[in-house]
N, C-alpha and C positions, 0 to 999 in steps of 0.2 A: 894400132888404133887408127880408125878412119875419122877424119874431122870434116864436118861441113862448115864452110865459111861463106857467110852472106855479107855482101858489101852494100851499105846504104850511103850513097854519095849523091845528094840531090842534084838533079840535072845532068849527071854524068856517070850513072851506075855502070853502064856497059864499058866505057873506057877505063874507069877506075878498077873494075873487076879484071879486065885484061892486064892492067898495069900490075895489080897485086899478084895475079897468076904468074907473070914473068918474074917478079921479084922472089916469090916463093920457090920457083924452079931454079933461078940463077943464084940467088944468095943463100937460101936455106937448103938448097939441093934436095928437095923432096919431090915425090911423085904427086904433082897437083894437076888437076884437069877441071874443065867446066863440069858442073854437076849435071847428070842426066835428069831430064824432066820426068816426073811421074806420068805414065800414060793413062788417059781416061779409060774407064771400063769399056771393053769392046774394041779398043783401038788396035790396029795392026802393029806388028813389030817395028822397031826403029824409034829412036828417041832423039830429041833435039837437045840443045844445051840451054840451061837457064842463064839469062844474061847476067844476073847479079849473084850467082851462087857457084862456089867451087867445092871440090872435094880434095882433101889431102889424104892419100891412101898410104896405109901402113906406116904412119909416123911413129917412130920409136923414141926411146929415152934420149938417144944421141941427138935427135932433131929438135927437142923441146926448146932449148935456148935460141936456136937459129929461127925457128918459127915465131917465137915470142918477139925477138928483135925485129923481124921483118914486119909483123903485124903492128907493133908499136910504132915503128918509124913511119909506116904507111898512114896510120891514123893521125899522128902528130903533124904531118905535112899539111893537112887541111882540117881545120877545126870542125867543119860541117860533116866530115866523114865519120861513119860508125861501122864497126865490123862485129858480127855475131859469130862466135865459134860454137859448134854444137857436136856433142858426142852422145849418141843415143837420144835420150829426152832432156839431157842437161845442157843448158846454154850459158855462155858468158858473153856479155856485151862489152866491147872495148870502145870507150869514148870518154873525152873530157877530163882525164886525169893527167898528171905530169908523166913524162916518159918513164922515169924510174919506177914509179908506182904501177903504171900499166904493165910494164915488162915483168915485174915481180908477180903481179896477179895472174898474168897469162901463163907464165912458167909454172906457178903453183897449180893452176887449174889443169893444165896439160899433164903435169906429173901425176895428179890424182887420178886422171883417166887412163893413164898408161899402165896402171897395175892390173 
């Protein structure tokens, strides 16, 4: 499953996204990278990286708990942060709940999309 991860961190989206990218790679041990930008019609090849969006490639069942833990801890450290996870057209916004509830919701959502 490929997961798009959008970081909303007022005033610091670029640095917060870089921080989350490092944490996903180092702590969850997943293949995460800046998301490629969609090219406008008629644009030549080559894509830049969206500053506030990441992609987690090929996340399997074994990574669900680790991804949930990293995303939950990341959001909990700064109350103004929000992370949106997206698989296909389905989205989950992670913000404003206690850590235990957030982690359980993220794990459940990821597992439903892993099937």
